[in-house]
C-alpha positions in Angstrom: 34.9 -154.3 9.4 33.4 -151.3 7.5 34.1 -151.0 3.8 35.6 -147.6 3.2 34.4 -145.5 0.2 36.6 -142.5 1.2 38.6 -141.2 4.2 35.7 -139.1 5.4 32.7 -141.3 4.4 33.1 -144.9 5.5 30.1 -147.0 4.3 27.6 -148.7 6.6 27.2 -152.5 6.3 23.8 -154.1 6.0 22.2 -155.3 9.2 20.0 -154.3 12.2 20.1 -151.0 13.9 20.3 -151.3 17.7 18.6 -148.4 19.7 19.2 -147.4 23.3 16.5 -145.1 24.6 16.2 -143.4 27.9 12.5 -142.6 28.5 13.4 -140.4 31.6 15.9 -138.2 29.7 15.0 -134.5 29.7 12.6 -135.2 32.6 10.6 -137.4 30.3 9.5 -134.6 28.0 10.2 -136.6 24.8 8.9 -139.9 26.2 5.9 -140.0 23.8 8.1 -139.5 20.8 9.9 -142.8 20.9 7.5 -144.8 18.7 7.7 -142.1 16.0 11.5 -142.0 16.3 11.7 -145.8 15.9 9.3 -145.6 12.9 11.6 -142.9 11.4 14.7 -145.2 11.8 12.8 -148.1 10.2 12.4 -146.0 7.1 16.0 -146.8 6.3 14.8 -150.3 5.4 16.7 -152.0 8.2 15.5 -154.0 11.2 15.3 -151.8 14.3 15.9 -153.4 17.7 15.1 -151.5 20.9 17.5 -152.5 23.7 16.1 -153.2 27.1 17.8 -151.8 30.2 16.7 -150.7 33.7 20.0 -149.0 34.8 23.1 -147.3 33.4 25.1 -150.5 33.9 22.5 -152.6 32.1 22.3 -150.0 29.3 26.0 -150.2 28.6 26.0 -154.0 28.8 23.1 -154.1 26.3 24.9 -151.9 23.9 28.1 -154.0 24.1 26.1 -157.2 23.6 24.3 -155.7 20.5 27.6 -154.7 18.9 29.1 -158.2 19.7 26.0 -159.8 18.1 26.5 -157.9 14.9 24.5 -154.7 15.0 25.3 -152.7 11.9 24.8 -149.4 13.8 23.9 -148.1 17.3 21.6 -145.2 18.0 21.2 -143.5 21.4 18.0 -141.6 22.2 18.5 -139.4 25.2 20.8 -136.9 26.7 24.6 -136.8 27.1 24.4 -139.5 29.7 22.7 -142.0 27.4 25.1 -141.1 24.6 28.0 -141.6 26.9 26.8 -145.1 27.9 26.2 -146.2 24.3 29.5 -144.7 23.2 31.5 -147.1 25.3 30.3 -150.0 23.1 31.3 -148.4 19.7 34.3 -146.2 20.6 37.4 -147.4 18.7 35.3 -149.8 16.5 33.9 -149.5 13.0 30.3 -149.7 14.1 28.6 -146.3 13.3 26.7 -144.3 15.8 23.8 -141.9 15.9 23.0 -139.6 18.8 19.4 -138.4 19.0 19.3 -135.4 21.4 16.4 -135.9 23.8 17.8 -135.0 27.1 18.4 -132.0 29.4 22.0 -131.7 28.0 22.7 -132.7 24.4 26.1 -131.2 24.0 27.8 -134.0 22.1 25.1 -134.4 19.5 24.7 -130.6 18.9 28.5 -130.0 18.9 28.9 -132.7 16.2 26.3 -131.2 13.9 23.1 -133.0 14.7 19.8 -131.0 14.8 18.6 -130.3 18.4 15.1 -131.5 17.4 14.9 -135.3 17.9 12.8 -135.9 14.8 15.2 -133.9 12.7 18.1 -135.8 14.1 16.5 -139.1 13.2 16.0 -137.9 9.7 19.7 -137.1 9.4 20.6 -140.6 10.8 18.1 -142.4 8.6 19.4 -140.6 5.5 23.0 -141.7 6.4 21.8 -145.3 6.9 19.9 -145.3 3.7 22.9 -143.9 1.8 25.3 -146.2 3.7 27.7 -143.5 5.0 29.2 -142.2 8.2 31.8 -139.6 9.2 34.6 -139.9 11.7 35.1 -137.7 14.8 37.7 -137.9 17.6 37.0 -139.2 21.1 38.9 -138.8 24.4 40.1 -142.0 26.0 40.6 -142.0 29.8 42.9 -144.4 31.6 42.6 -144.6 35.3 45.4 -145.4 37.8 44.2 -149.0 37.9 44.1 -149.3 34.1 40.4 -148.8 33.7 39.5 -147.4 30.2 36.6 -145.1 29.5 35.7 -142.9 26.6 34.0 -139.5 26.3 33.0 -137.2 23.5 32.4 -133.8 25.1 34.1 -132.6 28.3 35.8 -134.0 31.3 35.2 -131.9 34.4 37.7 -132.2 37.2 37.3 -129.0 39.2 34.4 -127.2 41.0 31.7 -128.6 38.7 32.8 -132.2 39.4 32.9 -131.5 43.1 29.4 -130.0 43.0 28.1 -133.1 41.1 29.8 -135.4 43.6 28.1 -133.5 46.5 24.7 -133.6 44.8 24.9 -137.3 44.2 25.6 -137.9 47.9 22.6 -135.9 49.0 19.2 -137.6 49.5 17.3 -134.3 50.0 15.9 -132.3 48.3 14.9 -134.0 45.1 15.2 -132.6 41.6 17.1 -129.6 40.5 17.0 -128.0 44.0 19.4 -130.6 45.2 22.0 -129.5 42.7 21.4 -125.8 43.6 21.9 -126.6 47.3 25.1 -128.5 46.4 26.4 -125.4 44.7 25.8 -123.3 47.7 27.5 -125.8 50.0 30.6 -126.1 47.8 30.8 -122.3 47.2 31.0 -121.9 51.0 33.8 -124.5 51.0 35.5 -123.1 47.9 39.3 -123.3 47.9 41.9 -123.7 45.1 43.4 -127.2 44.9 46.9 -128.1 43.8 46.8 -129.9 40.4 49.6 -131.6 38.6 49.1 -131.5 34.8 51.3 -133.2 32.3 50.7 -132.0 28.8 52.5 -134.1 26.2 55.2 -134.7 28.7 55.5 -131.1 30.1 54.7 -131.1 33.8 52.8 -128.1 35.3 51.6 -127.5 38.9 48.8 -125.1 39.4 46.4 -124.0 42.2 43.0 -124.1 40.5 39.2 -124.0 41.0 38.1 -125.0 37.5 39.7 -127.7 35.4 38.2 -129.1 32.2 39.6 -131.3 29.4 37.5 -130.9 26.2 37.3 -133.1 23.1 34.3 -130.9 22.4 33.5 -127.3 23.4 30.5 -127.6 25.8 29.0 -129.4 28.8 26.1 -128.9 31.1 23.6 -128.0 28.3 25.5 -125.4 26.3 28.2 -124.1 28.7 31.2 -123.5 26.4 33.9 -124.3 28.9 36.4 -125.2 26.2 35.2 -122.9 23.5 37.9 -123.6 20.9 37.8 -127.4 21.2 37.3 -129.2 17.9 36.4 -132.9 17.9 38.1 -133.4 14.5 41.6 -131.9 15.2 43.2 -134.8 17.1 43.8 -132.6 20.2 42.4 -131.9 23.6 41.7 -128.4 24.9 42.5 -127.9 28.6 41.0 -125.0 30.5 42.3 -124.1 34.0 40.7 -121.5 36.2 43.1 -120.5 38.9 42.8 -119.0 42.3 39.2 -117.8 42.1 37.5 -116.6 45.2 33.7 -117.0 45.7 32.8 -113.6 44.4 35.0 -113.8 41.3 33.8 -117.3 40.4 30.1 -116.3 40.7 30.8 -113.3 38.4 32.8 -115.3 35.8 30.6 -118.5 35.8 27.8 -117.0 33.5 30.5 -116.1 30.9 31.1 -119.8 30.3 27.9 -120.0 28.2 29.4 -117.7 25.6 33.0 -119.0 26.1 34.3 -115.6 27.1 35.6 -116.7 30.5 38.9 -117.8 28.8 39.7 -114.1 28.5 39.8 -113.7 32.3 43.3 -113.2 33.6 43.0 -116.1 36.0 42.1 -118.6 33.2 44.8 -120.4 31.2 44.2 -122.6 28.2 46.4 -125.4 26.8 46.2 -127.9 23.9 47.7 -131.3 23.9 47.3 -134.9 22.6 47.8 -136.5 26.0 46.9 -135.0 29.3 47.6 -136.5 32.8 45.7 -135.0 35.7 46.3 -135.4 39.4 44.8 -133.8 42.5 43.8 -135.2 45.9 40.2 -136.2 46.4 38.7 -135.5 43.0 36.3 -137.8 41.1 35.8 -136.6 37.6 32.6 -136.3 35.5 32.8 -137.0 31.8 29.8 -136.0 29.5 28.1 -135.2 32.8 28.4 -138.8 34.1 30.4 -139.8 37.2 33.7 -141.2 35.9 37.2 -142.0 37.2 39.0 -140.7 40.2 42.2 -138.7 39.7 45.0 -139.5 38.8 44.1 -140.3 35.2 45.4 -139.9 31.7 43.3 -138.5 28.8 44.4 -139.2 25.2 42.9 -137.8 22.1 42.1 -140.6 19.7 41.5 -139.4 16.1 38.6 -140.9 14.2 37.6 -143.1 17.1 33.8 -142.8 16.4 31.9 -142.9 13.1 28.8 -140.7 13.2 25.7 -141.4 11.0 25.5 -138.0 9.4 
């Protein structure tokens, strides 16, 4: 267990630093940086161990094994997907964590105060390791209908964006970003509100909606502030529900999500709760941009569930 020097600055024990790196994150634009980043982490005067993994499943397993074997800290070099995989191993534990933003979307790292530049983020993490400190933030814990537990740090998408991601993942052509663009067009043509049942701290609400998001943090998708008032230190989840949008209205409102001003639209409702249960037919959710659990599921805000190296 961590020794605790104060409520906000738990200390970091001696020991090796495990590093999960995704060389393909951000379409590989930071691939050549990895040796420099590892050298930067080694400046904390701790052994640095690069974890080997060829898939998301292997990456998560490697992180869990490193923690079980006594890693003093875990660092993830990549985008939100890489951070999400590594987070599963340290969520709810005392092992501190450092996200190095090197992906297409780096919402969790940026929202929790890390520099967007990977080298600068490593400097922050290395300083925290050297000084033996970490700071707690909240995470969201998902529980599926079969009891499966998963964690996320940024946003759970359970509406149009999740449906588009699911469509894109089923498509074999075209490759690259065009596949996602085509999936948007297909799902816009099929757009219809779905009936959701939400239970917010025990209060049941039924709504017909197109957009549904549950945020521990404010943004997803590389800076889209879908839950603009979410705070990953307040012990609460922010729920944003976009109601019966037609195609034209959704296209007009969607760009406003980057600034978070969509919540002022009369068809958008916002809620705040500690525990949220979501149900709707045929929806597979996406958490931190990663394919996650099917509805129904329950999301619970867990205060201080992750200790960040900053």
